[in-house]
MDTraj code that builds the backbone (N, CA, C; nanometers):
import mdtraj as md
import numpy as np

residues = "UNK UNK UNK UNK UNK UNK UNK UNK UNK UNK UNK UNK UNK UNK UNK UNK UNK UNK UNK UNK UNK UNK UNK UNK UNK UNK UNK UNK UNK UNK UNK UNK UNK UNK UNK UNK UNK UNK UNK UNK UNK UNK UNK UNK UNK UNK UNK UNK UNK UNK UNK UNK UNK UNK UNK UNK UNK UNK UNK UNK UNK UNK UNK UNK UNK UNK UNK UNK UNK UNK UNK UNK UNK UNK UNK UNK UNK UNK UNK UNK UNK".split()
xyz = np.array([
    [-14.4997, 13.6154, 1.8521],
    [-14.5865, 13.7290, 1.7797],
    [-14.6004, 13.8364, 1.8776],
    [-14.6049, 13.8113, 2.0092],
    [-14.6149, 13.9159, 2.1117],
    [-14.5067, 14.0125, 2.1037],
    [-14.3793, 13.9713, 2.0866],
    [-14.2640, 14.0593, 2.0798],
    [-14.2772, 14.1441, 1.9537],
    [-14.3171, 14.0911, 1.8415],
    [-14.3342, 14.1595, 1.7204],
    [-14.4405, 14.2814, 1.7304],
    [-14.5427, 14.2514, 1.8020],
    [-14.6410, 14.3580, 1.8205],
    [-14.6186, 14.4558, 1.9301],
    [-14.5182, 14.4282, 2.0109],
    [-14.4841, 14.5184, 2.1303],
    [-14.4424, 14.6477, 2.0722],
    [-14.4987, 14.7564, 2.1323],
    [-14.4668, 14.8904, 2.0909],
    [-14.3519, 14.9530, 2.1724],
    [-14.2828, 14.8741, 2.2517],
    [-14.1746, 14.9346, 2.3315],
    [-14.0585, 14.9748, 2.2382],
    [-13.9650, 15.0576, 2.2795],
    [-13.8536, 15.0972, 2.2071],
    [-13.7689, 14.9775, 2.1838],
    [-13.7169, 14.9800, 2.0555],
    [-13.6205, 14.8770, 2.0087],
    [-13.4988, 14.8609, 2.1021],
    [-13.4611, 14.7296, 2.1140],
    [-13.3370, 14.7041, 2.1954],
    [-13.2279, 14.6972, 2.0912],
    [-13.1523, 14.8128, 2.0771],
    [-13.0423, 14.8235, 1.9778],
    [-12.9292, 14.7329, 2.0134],
    [-12.8927, 14.7132, 2.1465],
    [-12.7855, 14.6199, 2.1682],
    [-12.8226, 14.4798, 2.1208],
    [-12.9417, 14.4361, 2.1420],
    [-12.9815, 14.2991, 2.1053],
    [-12.9817, 14.2998, 1.9437],
    [-13.0380, 14.3987, 1.8860],
    [-13.0390, 14.3980, 1.7420],
    [-12.8919, 14.3954, 1.6842],
    [-12.7962, 14.4675, 1.7392],
    [-12.6630, 14.4500, 1.6835],
    [-12.6036, 14.3202, 1.7229],
    [-12.6368, 14.2571, 1.8313],
    [-12.5829, 14.1241, 1.8550],
    [-12.6336, 14.0225, 1.7564],
    [-12.7653, 14.0397, 1.7167],
    [-12.8219, 13.9513, 1.6117],
    [-12.7548, 13.9677, 1.4808],
    [-12.7360, 14.1003, 1.4363],
    [-12.6703, 14.1353, 1.3171],
    [-12.5298, 14.0721, 1.3123],
    [-12.4527, 14.0843, 1.4188],
    [-12.3156, 14.0324, 1.4249],
    [-12.3135, 13.8761, 1.4183],
    [-12.4024, 13.8162, 1.4916],
    [-12.4154, 13.6715, 1.4924],
    [-12.4388, 13.6084, 1.3561],
    [-12.5415, 13.6792, 1.2796],
    [-12.5747, 13.6340, 1.1491],
    [-12.4577, 13.6557, 1.0482],
    [-12.3946, 13.7733, 1.0648],
    [-12.2770, 13.8078, 0.9808],
    [-12.1717, 13.6994, 0.9851],
    [-12.1328, 13.6695, 1.1241],
    [-12.0345, 13.5730, 1.1441],
    [-12.0725, 13.4397, 1.0853],
    [-12.1851, 13.3987, 1.1017],
    [-12.2374, 13.2749, 1.0587],
    [-12.2244, 13.2704, 0.9034],
    [-12.2671, 13.3755, 0.8377],
    [-12.2599, 13.3763, 0.6842],
    [-12.1122, 13.3736, 0.6426],
    [-12.0285, 13.4537, 0.7094],
    [-11.8893, 13.4581, 0.6697],
    [-11.8174, 13.3230, 0.6886],
    [-11.8470, 13.2627, 0.8125],
    [-11.7804, 13.1321, 0.8409],
    [-11.8087, 13.0202, 0.7343],
    [-11.9335, 13.0290, 0.6808],
    [-11.9705, 12.9229, 0.5880],
    [-11.9676, 12.9750, 0.4442],
    [-11.9189, 13.0954, 0.4202],
    [-11.9098, 13.1617, 0.2867],
    [-12.0450, 13.1519, 0.2221],
    [-12.1496, 13.1919, 0.2910],
    [-12.2847, 13.1945, 0.2381],
    [-12.3170, 13.3385, 0.1957],
    [-12.4095, 13.3425, 0.1011],
    [-12.4601, 13.4819, 0.0640],
    [-12.6238, 13.4644, 0.0759],
    [-12.6881, 13.5706, 0.0948],
    [-12.8349, 13.5719, 0.1018],
    [-12.8961, 13.6892, 0.0285],
    [-13.0141, 13.6818, -0.0061],
    [-13.0877, 13.7947, -0.0643],
    [-13.1205, 13.8878, 0.0485],
    [-13.1527, 14.0111, 0.0104],
    [-13.1940, 14.1108, 0.1134],
    [-13.3177, 14.0591, 0.1917],
    [-13.4174, 14.0040, 0.1116],
    [-13.5331, 13.9467, 0.1750],
    [-13.5027, 13.8477, 0.2827],
    [-13.4150, 13.7433, 0.2485],
    [-13.3823, 13.6398, 0.3420],
    [-13.2965, 13.6994, 0.4646],
    [-13.2132, 13.7934, 0.4356],
    [-13.1395, 13.8604, 0.5517],
    [-13.2432, 13.9240, 0.6501],
    [-13.3370, 13.9933, 0.5918],
    [-13.4408, 14.0584, 0.6807],
    [-13.5139, 13.9564, 0.7670],
    [-13.5448, 13.8478, 0.6911],
    [-13.6249, 13.7340, 0.7648],
    [-13.5468, 13.6789, 0.8710],
    [-13.4165, 13.6552, 0.8482],
    [-13.3275, 13.6024, 0.9551],
    [-13.3179, 13.6953, 1.0722],
    [-13.2959, 13.8242, 1.0491],
    [-13.2934, 13.9181, 1.1491],
    [-13.4228, 13.9319, 1.2311],
    [-13.5313, 13.9316, 1.1603],
    [-13.6642, 13.9458, 1.2311],
    [-13.6927, 13.8219, 1.3147],
    [-13.6758, 13.7032, 1.2623],
    [-13.6968, 13.5839, 1.3499],
    [-13.6139, 13.5704, 1.4719],
    [-13.4849, 13.5970, 1.4620],
    [-13.3899, 13.5823, 1.5705],
    [-13.4042, 13.7001, 1.6728],
    [-13.4276, 13.8202, 1.6191],
    [-13.4412, 13.9381, 1.7085],
    [-13.5685, 13.9143, 1.7888],
    [-13.6815, 13.8853, 1.7255],
    [-13.8052, 13.8797, 1.7953],
    [-13.8145, 13.7575, 1.8939],
    [-13.7563, 13.6503, 1.8523],
    [-13.7452, 13.5367, 1.9466],
    [-13.6658, 13.5748, 2.0707],
    [-13.5531, 13.6339, 2.0448],
    [-13.4667, 13.6723, 2.1609],
    [-13.5330, 13.7696, 2.2503],
    [-13.6057, 13.8632, 2.1811],
    [-13.6700, 13.9660, 2.2605],
    [-13.7809, 13.9135, 2.3401],
    [-13.8509, 13.8038, 2.2886],
    [-13.9556, 13.7437, 2.3675],
    [-13.9097, 13.6734, 2.4973],
    [-13.7835, 13.6442, 2.5001],
    [-13.7295, 13.5844, 2.6232],
    [-13.7247, 13.6786, 2.7442],
    [-13.7433, 13.8065, 2.7098],
    [-13.7599, 13.9159, 2.8213],
    [-13.6239, 13.9307, 2.9042],
    [-13.5070, 13.8832, 2.8475],
    [-13.3884, 13.9033, 2.9216],
    [-13.2928, 14.0074, 2.8446],
    [-13.3400, 14.0332, 2.7216],
    [-13.2747, 14.1456, 2.6456],
    [-13.1325, 14.1038, 2.5834],
    [-13.1086, 13.9838, 2.5764],
    [-12.9833, 13.9327, 2.5149],
    [-13.0187, 13.8271, 2.3980],
    [-12.9209, 13.8066, 2.3170],
    [-12.9288, 13.7204, 2.2038],
    [-12.9473, 13.5669, 2.2640],
    [-13.0479, 13.4960, 2.2201],
    [-13.0599, 13.3592, 2.2479],
    [-12.9718, 13.2793, 2.1550],
    [-12.8577, 13.2641, 2.1867],
    [-12.7520, 13.2008, 2.1002],
    [-12.7998, 13.0552, 2.0523],
    [-12.8514, 12.9853, 2.1423],
    [-12.8880, 12.8434, 2.1056],
    [-12.9996, 12.8512, 1.9956],
    [-13.0980, 12.9414, 2.0201],
    [-13.1991, 12.9494, 1.9136],
    [-13.1359, 13.0025, 1.7841],
    [-13.0663, 13.1101, 1.7901],
    [-13.0035, 13.1551, 1.6716],
    [-12.9210, 13.0574, 1.5898],
    [-12.8364, 12.9787, 1.6558],
    [-12.7617, 12.8737, 1.6006],
    [-12.8478, 12.7688, 1.5322],
    [-12.9514, 12.7231, 1.6110],
    [-13.0422, 12.6239, 1.5562],
    [-13.1208, 12.6784, 1.4356],
    [-13.1685, 12.8039, 1.4413],
    [-13.2389, 12.8712, 1.3351],
    [-13.1558, 12.8763, 1.2049],
    [-13.0308, 12.9289, 1.2174],
    [-12.9381, 12.9377, 1.1083],
    [-12.8975, 12.8040, 1.0474],
    [-12.8650, 12.7098, 1.1336],
    [-12.8388, 12.5758, 1.0823],
    [-12.9493, 12.5172, 1.0088],
    [-13.0736, 12.5414, 1.0627],
    [-13.1893, 12.4816, 0.9873],
    [-13.2098, 12.5452, 0.8516],
    [-13.1987, 12.6803, 0.8493],
    [-13.2307, 12.7550, 0.7355],
    [-13.1241, 12.7303, 0.6256],
    [-12.9960, 12.6951, 0.6564],
    [-12.8898, 12.6813, 0.5684],
    [-12.8370, 12.5389, 0.5499],
    [-12.8978, 12.4478, 0.6068],
    [-12.8475, 12.3069, 0.6223],
    [-12.8082, 12.2485, 0.4851],
    [-12.9014, 12.2721, 0.3785],
    [-12.8668, 12.2258, 0.2426],
    [-12.7591, 12.2917, 0.1777],
    [-12.7416, 12.4258, 0.2022],
    [-12.6359, 12.5063, 0.1364],
    [-12.4994, 12.4684, 0.1967],
    [-12.4996, 12.4427, 0.3288],
    [-12.3687, 12.4073, 0.3987],
    [-12.3183, 12.2697, 0.3548],
    [-12.4183, 12.1828, 0.3223],
    [-12.3713, 12.0443, 0.2737],
    [-12.3100, 12.0582, 0.1471],
    [-12.3321, 12.1497, 0.0635],
    [-12.2725, 12.1719, -0.0758],
    [-12.1248, 12.2271, -0.0615],
    [-12.0890, 12.2758, 0.0476],
    [-11.9558, 12.3397, 0.0578],
    [-11.8506, 12.2369, 0.0848],
    [-11.7361, 12.2551, 0.0317],
    [-11.6283, 12.1628, 0.0583],
    [-11.5773, 12.1759, 0.2064],
    [-11.5343, 12.0824, 0.2599],
    [-11.4790, 12.0759, 0.3993],
    [-11.3446, 12.1478, 0.3988],
    [-11.3292, 12.2677, 0.4704],
    [-11.2139, 12.3456, 0.4604],
    [-11.1163, 12.3089, 0.5735],
    [-11.1452, 12.2134, 0.6568],
    [-11.0602, 12.1762, 0.7650],
    [-10.9431, 12.0911, 0.7277],
])
top = md.Topology()
chain = top.add_chain()
for i, resn in enumerate(residues, 1):
    res = top.add_residue(resn, chain, resSeq=i)
    for name in ("N", "CA", "C"):
        top.add_atom(name, md.element.get_by_symbol(name[0]), res)
traj = md.Trajectory(xyz[None], top)
């Protein structure tokens, strides 16, 4: 919550990293999301990573969060391997 309320300038590099990470995840699993869900994903991962105060994407958190959010949808997909 602290990062969300912080009035400092946005970290555009971090934001772009979050967008790219989510994009790759959705493409890899052939998932689609609503605009509302996409913004929710961006917000949660961006602010969590920002709260770490290192200015880079927290990949472990991002992967965990995305896996958790889409676990049921991914189970419905055929194994493409």
